C-alpha positions in Angstrom: 20.3 5.9 -22.5 19.9 2.2 -21.4 16.2 0.8 -22.1 16.4 0.5 -17.8 16.1 4.4 -17.1 13.1 5.6 -18.5 13.3 9.4 -18.7 15.7 12.2 -16.7 15.7 15.1 -15.1 17.5 17.8 -12.8 16.4 19.6 -10.3 16.9 20.6 -6.3 14.6 19.3 -3.7 12.5 21.5 -1.3 11.3 25.0 -2.1 14.2 27.0 -0.2 17.9 27.3 -0.1 18.5 26.0 3.0 16.2 23.0 2.7 17.3 22.2 -1.0 21.3 22.5 0.0 20.2 20.5 3.0 18.4 17.3 0.9 21.3 17.4 -1.5 23.6 16.4 1.2 21.5 13.9 2.8 21.0 12.6 -0.2 24.2 12.2 -1.0 25.5 10.7 2.2 22.9 8.2 1.6 20.5 9.1 4.8 17.8 10.5 2.5 16.1 7.8 0.2 12.9 8.7 -0.3 10.2 12.0 -0.7 7.0 12.7 -1.4 4.8 15.5 -2.7 1.0 16.0 -3.2 -1.2 13.7 -5.6 -2.6 17.3 -6.5 0.2 18.4 -8.2 0.2 15.4 -10.9 -4.0 15.0 -11.2 -4.7 18.8 -11.5 -1.3 21.2 -12.3 -0.1 19.1 -15.4 3.2 17.6 -13.5 4.0 14.5 -14.6 3.9 11.4 -12.4 7.5 9.9 -11.2 8.3 6.7 -12.9 10.7 3.6 -11.9 13.6 3.8 -13.6 13.5 8.1 -13.7 17.2 9.5 -13.3 17.1 13.0 -11.7 20.1 14.9 -11.3 20.0 16.5 -8.1 21.5 20.2 -7.5 22.0 22.1 -5.3 19.7 25.3 -4.8 22.1 27.2 -7.4 21.7 24.4 -9.7 25.1 22.8 -9.6 25.1 19.3 -10.0 25.4 17.0 -6.7 24.7 13.4 -7.7 21.9 10.9 -9.6 19.5 9.3 -8.2 17.2 6.7 -10.2 13.8 6.4 -8.6 13.2 2.3 -7.6 9.5 2.6 -6.2 6.6 4.9 -6.5 3.1 4.5 -4.8 0.4 6.8 -3.0 -1.2 7.1 0.4 -2.8 9.5 2.3 -1.0 12.1 5.0 -2.1 10.0 7.8 -1.5 6.9 6.8 2.9 7.4 5.8 4.3 4.9 8.1 7.7 5.1 10.4 9.8 3.5 7.8 9.0 5.9 5.4 9.3 8.8 7.7 12.7 7.4 8.2 13.7 6.8 5.0 13.0 10.7 4.3 16.2 11.0 6.2 14.9 14.4 7.7 14.9 15.7 11.3 15.1 13.2 14.1 13.5 10.4 11.2 10.7 10.2 13.5 7.0 9.6 12.5 6.0 12.4 14.5 8.7 14.9 13.2 7.8 13.8 9.7 4.3 14.8 10.1 4.9 18.2 11.7 7.4 19.5 8.8 5.1 18.1 6.2 1.9 19.2 7.4 3.3 22.9 7.6 5.1 22.3 4.2 1.9 20.7 2.6 -0.2 23.4 3.8 1.9 26.4 2.6 1.5 24.4 -1.1 -2.0 24.3 -0.5 -2.7 27.8 0.5 -0.7 28.8 -2.7 -2.5 26.6 -5.0 -5.9 28.1 -2.8 -7.0 24.3 -1.2 -7.6 23.2 1.9 -4.9 20.5 3.3 -6.4 17.6 4.9 -5.2 15.0 7.3 -6.4 12.6 4.2 -4.8 13.8 1.4 -3.4 11.6 -1.3 0.5 11.8 -1.7 2.7 9.9 -4.1 5.5 8.6 -2.6 9.0 7.9 -4.0 11.8 5.4 -3.0 15.1 6.2 -4.7 19.4 5.1 -4.8 22.3 6.8 -5.8 23.4 5.6 -8.8 26.5 8.2 -9.6 28.9 11.2 -7.0 
């Protein structure tokens, strides 16, 4: 592996078949260039924080490879501080901040329920930007 790349993995986006396949398609078309997750997964559940230079084989729900992405930036912000630009770069829905907040509040609320914690407007998120490097 080139020194430029720091690690690699293979996975799908989202937690259900429809959205995993949709996100893979949006990434392949260049519409989805970012993603986010709750920081709680990393600080309390042992997940490895994403790093710049990480390569991910993006798969569909069935595990079939769709493309390879490289993480180009990683940052943190609160749920209620996500910008319009970031919401648009996620490439989902109508790409508006309003749509992003509604959809992600629903998604993160389900995750919080599964984890036994309360969602909050100021929960810390990990924001990733990426680019397609192979398709």
